[in-house]
VEXDREN-2710 file (C-alpha; in Angstrom, 1 decimal):
% VEXDREN-2710
k/r/px/py/pz
1/MET/78.9/65.5/89.9
2/GLU/77.4/64.7/93.4
3/GLN/78.5/61.2/93.2
4/GLU/82.4/62.4/92.8
5/PHE/82.1/65.2/95.4
6/ASN/83.7/64.4/98.7
7/PRO/81.9/66.7/101.4
8/ASP/84.6/66.4/103.9
9/ILE/87.1/68.1/101.5
10/ASN/84.9/70.9/99.9
11/THR/86.7/70.9/96.5
12/GLY/83.9/72.5/94.6
13/SER/84.0/76.2/93.4
14/GLY/80.6/77.2/94.8
15/ILE/79.4/78.6/98.0
16/PHE/80.7/76.2/100.9
17/GLY/82.8/74.5/98.3
18/LEU/79.8/72.8/97.0
19/PRO/79.9/71.6/93.2
20/PHE/76.5/72.5/92.2
21/GLY/75.3/75.1/89.5
22/ALA/71.9/76.8/89.1
23/ASP/70.5/74.0/87.2
24/ASP/70.9/71.4/89.8
25/SER/70.2/73.2/93.1
26/LEU/67.2/73.5/95.3
27/LEU/68.4/76.8/97.2
28/HIS/69.4/79.7/95.4
29/ILE/71.2/82.4/97.1
30/ILE/70.7/86.0/95.7
31/PRO/73.8/88.2/97.0
32/VAL/72.8/91.9/97.2
33/PRO/75.9/94.3/97.7
34/TRP/73.8/97.1/99.1
35/ASP/74.0/99.3/102.2
36/LEU/72.6/102.8/100.9
37/THR/70.3/103.4/103.7
38/ALA/72.7/102.4/106.5
39/SER/72.4/105.1/109.1
40/TYR/75.1/104.1/111.4
41/GLY/78.0/101.8/110.7
42/LYS/78.8/100.9/107.1
43/GLY/80.3/97.9/105.4
44/THR/77.3/95.4/104.7
45/SER/77.6/95.7/101.2
46/GLU/80.9/93.7/101.5
47/GLY/78.9/91.2/103.4
48/PRO/77.9/88.8/100.5
49/GLN/81.4/88.5/99.2
50/ALA/82.8/88.0/102.8
51/VAL/80.5/85.4/103.7
52/PHE/81.2/83.5/100.4
53/LYS/85.0/83.6/100.9
54/ALA/84.4/82.3/104.8
55/SER/82.1/79.5/103.7
56/PHE/84.9/77.4/102.3
57/GLN/86.2/77.1/105.7
58/LEU/83.1/75.2/107.0
59/ASP/82.5/71.5/107.4
60/LEU/79.5/70.5/105.7
61/PHE/78.4/67.7/108.3
62/ARG/75.5/68.5/110.5
63/GLU/74.1/65.9/112.8
64/PHE/70.7/67.0/112.4
65/TYR/70.4/66.3/108.6
66/PRO/74.0/65.0/107.3
67/LEU/73.3/64.9/103.6
68/PHE/71.0/68.2/103.0
69/TRP/73.7/69.4/101.0
70/LYS/72.9/66.9/98.3
71/SER/69.6/69.0/97.4
72/GLY/72.1/71.7/96.1
73/ILE/73.0/75.1/97.1
74/TYR/74.1/77.7/94.5
75/MET/75.0/81.3/95.1
76/HIS/74.3/83.5/92.0
77/ASP/77.1/86.0/90.8
78/ILE/77.3/89.4/93.1
79/PRO/75.7/91.9/90.7
80/GLU/78.3/94.5/89.8
81/ASN/75.9/97.0/88.6
82/ILE/74.2/96.9/91.9
83/LYS/77.4/97.1/93.9
84/ARG/78.6/100.0/91.5
85/LEU/75.2/102.0/91.9
86/ASN/75.4/101.7/95.8
87/LEU/79.0/103.1/95.7
88/ARG/78.2/105.9/93.4
89/LEU/75.4/107.0/95.4
90/ARG/76.6/106.4/98.9
91/PRO/77.9/110.2/99.1
92/ASP/74.3/111.6/98.3
93/ALA/72.9/109.1/101.0
94/GLU/75.4/110.6/103.4
95/LYS/74.5/114.3/102.6
96/VAL/70.9/113.2/103.2
97/LEU/71.7/111.5/106.5
98/ARG/73.6/114.6/107.6
99/ALA/70.8/116.9/106.6
100/PHE/68.3/114.7/108.8
101/GLU/70.7/114.9/111.8
102/GLU/71.0/118.8/111.5
103/GLY/67.2/119.6/110.9
104/LYS/67.8/120.8/107.4
105/ASN/66.2/118.0/105.5
106/ASP/63.4/120.1/103.8
107/SER/65.8/121.9/101.2
108/GLN/64.9/121.3/97.5
109/GLU/68.2/119.6/97.2
110/ILE/67.7/117.1/99.8
111/VAL/64.1/116.5/98.5
112/LYS/65.7/115.9/95.0
113/LEU/68.3/113.7/96.2
114/LEU/65.7/111.5/98.2
115/GLU/63.7/111.1/95.1
116/THR/67.0/109.7/93.4
117/LEU/67.9/107.5/96.2
118/ASN/64.3/106.1/96.6
119/HIS/64.1/105.4/93.1
120/ALA/67.5/103.4/93.4
121/CYS/66.5/101.4/96.2
122/ALA/63.1/100.4/94.5
123/GLY/65.4/99.3/91.6
124/MET/67.3/97.1/93.9
125/ASN/64.3/95.5/95.4
126/THR/63.0/95.0/91.6
127/TYR/66.2/93.3/90.9
128/VAL/65.8/90.6/93.8
129/TYR/62.1/90.1/92.9
130/GLU/62.7/89.5/89.3
131/LEU/65.6/87.1/89.8
132/ALA/63.6/85.3/92.7
133/VAL/60.7/84.9/90.1
134/LYS/63.2/83.0/87.7
135/ILE/64.2/81.0/90.7
136/LEU/60.7/79.9/91.8
137/LYS/59.8/79.3/88.1
138/SER/62.7/76.7/88.2
139/LYS/61.4/75.1/91.3
140/GLY/64.0/76.6/93.4
141/ILE/63.9/78.2/96.8
142/PRO/65.3/82.0/96.8
143/ILE/67.4/83.1/99.9
144/VAL/68.6/86.8/99.9
145/LEU/72.2/87.5/101.4
146/GLY/72.6/91.3/102.2
147/GLY/73.6/93.8/102.6
148/ASP/71.6/96.0/104.8
149/HIS/68.2/94.9/105.8
150/SER/66.2/96.8/103.1
151/VAL/67.2/94.1/100.6
152/SER/64.7/91.5/101.9
153/LEU/61.6/93.4/100.8
154/GLY/61.6/92.5/97.1
155/LEU/61.5/88.8/98.1
156/MET/58.9/89.2/100.7
157/LYS/56.7/91.2/98.3
158/LEU/57.2/88.3/95.8
159/PHE/55.8/85.8/98.2
160/SER/53.0/88.0/99.0
161/ASP/52.1/88.5/95.1
162/ILE/52.1/84.6/94.8
163/GLY/48.7/84.8/97.0
164/GLU/49.4/82.4/99.7
165/PRO/49.5/83.9/103.3
166/PHE/52.6/83.5/105.4
167/GLY/54.2/84.7/108.7
168/VAL/57.6/86.4/109.1
169/LEU/60.1/85.3/111.8
170/HIS/62.0/88.5/112.3
171/ILE/65.2/87.9/114.3
172/ASP/66.7/91.3/115.1
173/ALA/67.9/93.7/117.6
174/HIS/65.6/96.4/116.1
175/ALA/62.0/96.5/115.1
176/ASP/62.4/98.1/111.8
177/LEU/58.9/99.5/111.9
178/ARG/59.6/103.3/111.4
179/LYS/58.0/104.4/108.5
180/ALA/60.2/105.9/105.7
181/TYR/63.0/106.4/108.3
182/GLN/65.1/109.6/107.6
183/GLY/63.2/110.0/104.3
184/PHE/64.0/106.5/102.9
185/LEU/61.1/104.7/101.7
186/PHE/62.9/101.5/101.7
187/SER/65.3/102.1/104.7
188/HIS/66.8/99.1/106.7
189/ALA/64.9/100.5/109.6
190/SER/61.6/100.5/107.8
191/VAL/61.5/97.1/106.3
192/MET/59.0/95.5/108.6
193/PHE/56.8/98.5/108.5
194/ASN/56.9/98.0/104.6
195/ALA/56.4/94.3/105.1
196/THR/53.0/95.0/107.3
197/GLN/51.6/96.7/104.1
198/LEU/52.1/93.2/102.0
199/PRO/48.7/91.7/101.9
200/MET/49.8/88.2/102.4
201/VAL/51.9/88.5/105.4
202/SER/49.4/87.3/108.2
203/ARG/51.9/88.0/111.0
204/ILE/55.2/89.2/112.0
205/VAL/56.9/87.4/115.0
206/GLN/59.9/89.4/116.4
207/VAL/62.7/87.8/118.2
208/GLY/65.3/89.6/120.2
209/ILE/64.4/93.0/119.7
210/ARG/66.0/95.7/122.2
211/ASP/66.5/98.9/120.6
212/TYR/63.4/100.5/119.4
213/CYS/61.4/103.6/119.5
214/SER/58.0/104.6/121.1
215/GLU/56.4/104.9/117.6
216/GLU/57.4/101.3/116.9
217/GLU/56.2/100.1/120.3
218/LYS/52.8/101.8/119.6
219/ARG/52.8/100.1/116.2
220/ILE/53.3/96.6/117.7
221/ARG/50.8/97.4/120.4
222/SER/47.9/98.5/118.1
223/SER/48.7/96.0/115.3
224/ASN/45.8/93.5/116.9
225/GLU/48.6/90.9/117.3
226/LYS/49.6/91.0/113.5
227/ILE/53.1/91.9/115.0
228/ILE/54.0/90.0/118.2
229/ALA/57.4/90.8/120.0
230/PHE/59.3/88.4/121.9
231/SER/61.6/91.2/123.0
232/ASP/65.1/90.8/124.4
233/ARG/63.9/91.9/127.9
234/TYR/60.9/89.3/127.9
235/ILE/63.2/86.5/126.7
236/GLN/66.0/87.1/129.2
237/GLY/63.4/87.9/132.1
238/SER/61.8/84.4/131.3
239/LEU/65.2/82.7/131.5
240/PHE/66.2/84.6/134.6
241/GLU/63.1/83.6/136.3
242/GLY/63.5/79.8/135.7
243/SER/62.0/79.2/132.2
244/THR/64.0/77.4/129.6
245/TRP/64.8/78.2/126.0
246/GLU/62.8/75.2/124.9
247/ARG/59.6/76.9/126.6
248/VAL/60.5/80.1/125.0
249/CYS/61.0/78.5/121.6
250/ALA/57.6/76.9/121.9
251/GLU/55.9/80.2/122.5
252/ILE/57.5/81.6/119.5
253/ILE/56.7/78.5/117.3
254/ASP/53.1/78.5/118.5
255/ALA/52.8/82.3/117.2
256/LEU/53.9/81.4/113.7
257/PRO/51.6/80.3/110.9
258/LEU/52.4/77.1/109.1
259/ARG/54.1/79.0/106.2
260/VAL/57.0/80.9/107.6
261/TYR/59.6/83.3/105.8
262/ILE/62.7/83.9/108.0
263/SER/64.3/87.5/107.9
264/PHE/67.5/87.1/110.0
265/ASP/69.4/90.4/110.8
266/ILE/72.8/89.1/112.3
267/ASP/72.6/92.0/114.8
268/GLY/69.8/90.0/116.4
269/LEU/72.4/88.0/117.8
270/ASP/74.7/88.9/120.8
271/PRO/77.2/91.3/119.3
272/LYS/80.0/89.0/120.4
273/TYR/79.1/87.2/117.2
274/CYS/78.8/90.2/115.0
275/PRO/81.2/93.0/116.3
276/SER/81.4/94.8/112.9
277/THR/77.5/94.9/112.0
278/GLY/76.3/98.3/111.4
279/THR/74.3/98.8/114.5
280/PRO/75.3/96.2/117.3
281/VAL/73.1/96.2/120.5
282/PRO/74.2/94.5/123.8
283/GLY/72.0/91.6/124.7
284/GLY/70.4/89.0/122.3
285/PRO/70.4/85.4/121.8
286/SER/73.4/83.1/120.7
287/LEU/73.6/81.5/117.4
288/GLU/73.2/78.1/118.9
289/GLN/69.8/79.4/120.4
290/ILE/68.6/80.6/117.1
291/ILE/69.6/77.3/115.6
292/TYR/67.7/75.4/118.3
293/LEU/64.7/77.6/117.2
294/PHE/65.0/76.9/113.4
295/GLU/65.1/73.2/114.4
296/GLY/62.1/73.5/116.5
297/ILE/60.2/75.2/113.5
298/THR/61.0/72.3/111.2
299/GLU/60.2/69.7/113.5
300/SER/56.8/71.5/114.2
301/GLY/55.8/70.8/110.7
302/ARG/56.2/74.2/109.3
303/LYS/57.5/75.0/105.9
304/ILE/60.1/77.7/105.6
305/ILE/59.3/79.2/102.1
306/GLY/62.2/81.6/101.7
307/ALA/64.6/83.6/103.7
308/ASP/67.1/86.4/104.0
309/LEU/70.3/87.0/106.2
310/CYS/71.4/90.5/106.4
311/GLU/73.7/93.0/107.9
312/VAL/76.9/90.7/107.9
313/ALA/79.8/93.1/107.8
314/PRO/83.7/92.3/107.3
315/ALA/85.9/93.3/110.1
316/GLN/86.2/97.2/110.0
317/ASN/89.8/97.0/110.4
318/GLY/90.4/94.6/107.8
319/VAL/91.9/92.1/110.1
320/GLY/90.2/88.7/110.8
321/GLU/87.0/87.0/109.5
322/TRP/85.0/86.5/112.8
323/ASP/81.7/88.2/111.5
324/ALA/82.1/86.6/107.9
325/ASN/82.6/83.1/109.7
326/VAL/79.5/83.5/111.8
327/GLY/77.5/84.8/108.9
328/ALA/78.4/81.8/106.8
329/ARG/77.8/79.5/109.5
330/ALA/74.4/81.1/110.0
331/LEU/73.6/80.9/106.5
332/LEU/74.5/77.1/106.3
333/GLU/72.3/76.4/109.0
334/LEU/69.4/78.3/107.6
335/CYS/70.2/76.6/104.2
336/MET/69.8/73.0/106.0
337/PHE/66.7/73.9/107.7
338/ILE/64.9/75.2/104.9
339/ILE/65.9/72.1/102.9
340/HIS/64.5/69.9/105.6
341/SER/61.3/71.6/105.9
342/ASN/60.7/71.4/102.1
343/THR/62.0/67.8/101.5
344/ARG/60.8/65.7/104.4
END
């Protein structure tokens, strides 16, 4: 099949127009249509389908590694049961969010709703975990495609359970270090707090954060460098004062261990790249800067063991595919560097 495929035409039926199936792919993308804990803008549950659709518009050629696609990239089916559950429970989640905003979150009704919602979120993470187990057993590499950022915990937990220490490169506008934000044990705003509880996560290196609370700042400061934050203020200040992005990337890479998991929230980018994401924040790096960082990580000899790409949302007015197009490009670049770091 690979011999017959022309990468300049993308005539396959898989993601990016590739012809591969599960059995002949190194990279396995796990789509998770879930945004139950989204506390502001909605729609990231539609991200996986939107990215898949937009992926057919991309050229596969990449100057850095032209033949990376030959290792095989496969996207699993979007789980309709997860999608239906997210849709069915969304009104209950909205009720909980309103109760917290109004300071009425201690009623028996809200407590019971939270029990149900937290159980559902745990089930979603179990789904990701169990599918990723199968992928690893088949010698594949799993990538999660969200959905809100809560969908990445199951995969990070699996890598922790395997027993080898690793670091997390966390690209985001937010620190995501709140404990059980708004009562959700698995909130999108709590995913990195939950990651700090995983025994094999040796360090979390955050890039681009620029919207976080005093609780999170204190958690970073008191972590004894388990969490290192390259805030947007620090990055932009360095560049304004004459440093280069190359030097900033060198600092970031030096803070990472040899085994790296990449957790990429698209809202970490300048919102001109992702205007429809749930919580856009002014500032942030460009996609090109992040691609340069990924290249530096792989060229340093580090191994990218897995990844997630989250918070991509289709255009809210239904017109245009800019967010999905950027998301698909970010995913393709991420795939290339993962393949490079595992096959060189």
